[in-house]
C-alpha positions as CSV (number, residue, x, y, z in Angstrom):
1,M,-14.7,6.4,12.3
2,R,-16.4,8.4,9.6
3,A,-15.9,11.4,11.9
4,A,-12.2,10.8,12.2
5,V,-12.0,10.3,8.6
6,G,-13.4,13.8,8.0
7,L,-11.1,15.5,10.5
8,I,-8.1,13.7,8.9
9,R,-9.2,15.2,5.6
10,D,-9.8,18.6,7.0
11,T,-6.4,18.8,8.9
12,E,-4.2,16.5,6.9
13,T,-2.8,15.1,10.1
14,L,-3.4,12.2,12.5
15,D,-3.1,14.4,15.7
16,L,-6.6,14.4,16.3
17,H,-8.3,15.1,19.8
18,V,-10.7,12.6,21.0
19,T,-12.8,15.2,22.1
20,D,-13.1,16.6,18.6
21,V,-13.8,13.2,17.2
22,I,-16.6,12.7,19.7
23,A,-18.3,16.1,19.1
24,K,-18.1,15.7,15.3
25,A,-19.7,12.2,15.6
26,G,-22.3,13.3,18.1
27,I,-21.8,10.6,20.5
28,S,-20.8,10.4,24.1
29,N,-17.4,9.7,25.8
30,R,-18.9,6.3,27.0
31,A,-19.9,5.2,23.5
32,F,-16.4,6.1,22.1
33,Y,-14.3,4.1,24.9
34,R,-16.9,1.3,24.5
35,H,-15.3,0.6,21.0
36,F,-11.8,2.3,21.3
37,S,-9.2,2.3,24.0
38,G,-7.9,5.6,22.7
39,K,-7.0,7.7,19.6
40,N,-4.4,5.5,18.2
41,E,-6.7,2.4,18.3
42,L,-9.2,4.4,16.4
43,L,-6.7,5.6,13.9
44,M,-5.5,1.8,13.3
45,A,-9.2,0.9,12.7
46,V,-9.6,3.6,10.2
47,L,-6.2,2.6,8.3
48,E,-7.5,-1.2,8.2
49,D,-10.9,-0.3,7.0
50,G,-9.6,2.2,4.4
51,N,-7.1,-0.4,3.0
52,R,-9.8,-3.1,3.0
53,Q,-12.2,-1.0,0.9
54,Y,-9.5,0.4,-1.6
55,M,-8.2,-3.2,-2.1
56,E,-11.6,-4.5,-2.7
57,H,-12.1,-1.9,-5.3
58,L,-8.7,-2.5,-7.0
59,E,-9.2,-6.3,-6.8
60,R,-12.4,-5.8,-8.8
61,R,-10.3,-3.9,-11.5
62,M,-7.6,-6.5,-11.5
63,A,-10.3,-9.3,-12.2
64,A,-11.2,-7.6,-15.3
65,C,-7.7,-7.6,-16.7
66,A,-7.2,-9.9,-19.8
67,T,-4.0,-11.3,-18.5
68,H,-2.4,-11.8,-15.0
69,L,0.4,-9.6,-16.0
70,E,-2.1,-6.9,-16.8
71,A,-3.5,-7.4,-13.3
72,V,0.0,-6.9,-11.8
73,E,0.3,-3.5,-13.9
74,C,-3.3,-2.7,-12.6
75,W,-2.0,-3.2,-9.1
76,I,1.0,-1.0,-9.5
77,R,-1.1,1.7,-11.2
78,G,-3.8,1.5,-8.7
79,M,-1.5,2.0,-5.7
80,L,0.3,4.9,-7.4
81,A,-3.0,6.5,-8.1
82,R,-2.9,7.4,-4.4
83,A,-0.1,9.7,-5.2
84,Q,-2.1,11.3,-8.2
85,N,-5.7,11.7,-7.4
86,P,-6.0,14.7,-5.0
87,S,-8.7,13.2,-2.8
88,Q,-6.6,10.2,-2.4
89,V,-3.6,12.1,-1.8
90,T,-5.2,13.9,1.2
91,D,-6.6,10.6,2.6
92,T,-3.2,8.7,2.3
93,R,-0.3,11.3,3.2
94,P,-1.2,11.4,6.8
95,F,-1.0,7.7,7.4
96,L,2.1,7.5,5.2
97,L,3.8,10.2,7.4
98,N,2.7,8.8,10.6
99,G,2.6,5.1,9.8
100,M,5.8,4.0,11.9
101,R,4.1,5.3,15.0
102,L,1.1,3.2,14.6
103,A,3.3,0.1,13.3
104,Y,5.3,0.5,16.6
105,E,2.2,0.5,18.9
106,F,0.3,-2.2,16.7
107,P,2.6,-4.4,15.0
108,E,0.3,-7.4,14.5
109,E,-2.5,-5.1,13.1
110,S,0.1,-3.2,10.9
111,L,1.4,-6.4,9.5
112,A,-2.1,-7.6,8.7
113,A,-2.7,-4.2,7.0
114,D,0.4,-4.6,4.9
115,E,-0.7,-8.1,3.9
116,T,-4.1,-6.7,2.7
117,L,-2.1,-4.5,0.4
118,R,0.3,-7.6,-0.8
119,A,-2.1,-10.3,-1.2
120,P,-3.7,-9.3,-4.5
121,L,-0.3,-8.7,-6.1
122,R,0.9,-12.0,-4.9
123,H,-2.1,-13.8,-6.3
124,A,-1.6,-12.1,-9.6
125,L,2.0,-13.1,-9.9
126,D,1.5,-16.7,-8.9
127,A,-1.3,-17.0,-11.4
128,A,1.0,-15.4,-14.1
129,H,3.5,-18.0,-13.4
130,A,1.0,-20.8,-13.3
131,A,-0.3,-19.6,-16.7
132,G,3.2,-19.5,-18.3
133,E,3.1,-15.6,-18.6
134,L,6.4,-15.6,-16.7
135,A,9.2,-18.0,-17.5
136,G,11.2,-19.7,-14.8
137,P,10.1,-20.6,-11.3
138,A,8.1,-18.1,-9.1
139,R,10.5,-15.8,-7.0
140,P,8.6,-15.0,-3.8
141,R,10.7,-11.9,-3.2
142,D,9.3,-10.3,-6.4
143,V,6.4,-9.3,-4.4
144,S,8.4,-7.5,-1.9
145,H,10.5,-5.9,-4.7
146,I,7.4,-4.4,-6.5
147,V,5.6,-3.4,-3.2
148,Q,8.8,-1.5,-2.2
149,L,9.3,0.0,-5.5
150,T,5.8,1.3,-5.7
151,L,5.2,2.4,-2.1
152,G,8.6,4.2,-2.2
153,H,7.7,6.2,-5.2
154,M,4.2,7.0,-3.7
155,T,5.6,7.8,-0.4
156,W,8.3,10.1,-1.7
157,S,5.7,11.8,-3.9
158,L,3.4,12.5,-1.0
159,I,6.3,13.7,1.3
160,Q,7.4,16.2,-1.5
161,R,3.8,17.2,-2.3
162,D,4.6,16.5,-5.9
163,P,2.0,14.3,-7.5
164,L,3.3,11.6,-9.8
165,R,2.7,12.5,-13.5
166,P,1.3,9.8,-16.0
167,A,4.9,9.4,-17.5
168,D,6.2,8.7,-14.1
169,V,3.7,6.0,-13.5
170,D,4.5,4.5,-17.0
171,D,8.1,4.5,-16.3
172,I,7.6,2.8,-12.8
173,V,5.3,0.0,-14.4
174,T,7.8,-0.5,-17.3
175,F,10.7,-1.0,-14.9
176,A,8.7,-3.4,-12.7
177,L,7.5,-5.5,-15.5
178,A,11.0,-5.7,-17.0
179,G,12.4,-6.7,-13.7
180,L,10.0,-9.8,-13.6
181,H,11.3,-11.0,-17.0
182,R,14.9,-10.8,-15.9
183,P,16.9,-14.0,-16.2
184,A,17.3,-16.0,-13.1
185,L,20.7,-15.8,-11.0
186,D,23.0,-18.9,-11.5
187,R,23.1,-19.1,-7.7
188,P,21.8,-17.1,-4.6
189,H,23.3,-13.7,-4.2
190,H,24.3,-12.8,-0.5
191,P,24.5,-9.2,0.5
192,G,28.2,-8.0,1.0
193,E,29.5,-10.8,-0.8
194,T,32.4,-10.1,-3.2
195,A,32.4,-11.5,-6.7
196,S,34.9,-14.4,-7.2
197,R,37.8,-13.7,-9.7
198,P,39.0,-16.3,-12.1
């Protein structure tokens, strides 16, 4: 797995050859196939391990925040750092650009990897509601809204090779936190529904 990460950093692509990974790792074909059925299973393992390590680091930072809403902000900033820090950009871009291929082949593992990213944010939002930092009932879709806002900006930045600037990150954080304080709707909104007229 370390050999694969090194090759991904060098080439900025997931189009690796198993023979190159084996040569870089200094192992035999038999040793490789004892652990992985092929290249894509190796890449999925690298993705899962990278997400787990990054989120453990981010959760430690979130735990040091003074309030739960600050922890939410920390999550957003921590995720967007992957489109700011050059070394993280190099590690993240190949997986974002090829993620659909891995998600198609490994749907359950991809959902688990996604949940690894979402769980700390969900816990921070639940705690913010429980502590009275946010008015009104908890809205489960807020987690998805913040995830999509954050990952959308991160993905577009990486695709365009245009690193996010501090002012961009500040604006995204402000927008997300303002959305958490929005008033509740009087009734559920259904996509495609037309507004009633008096």
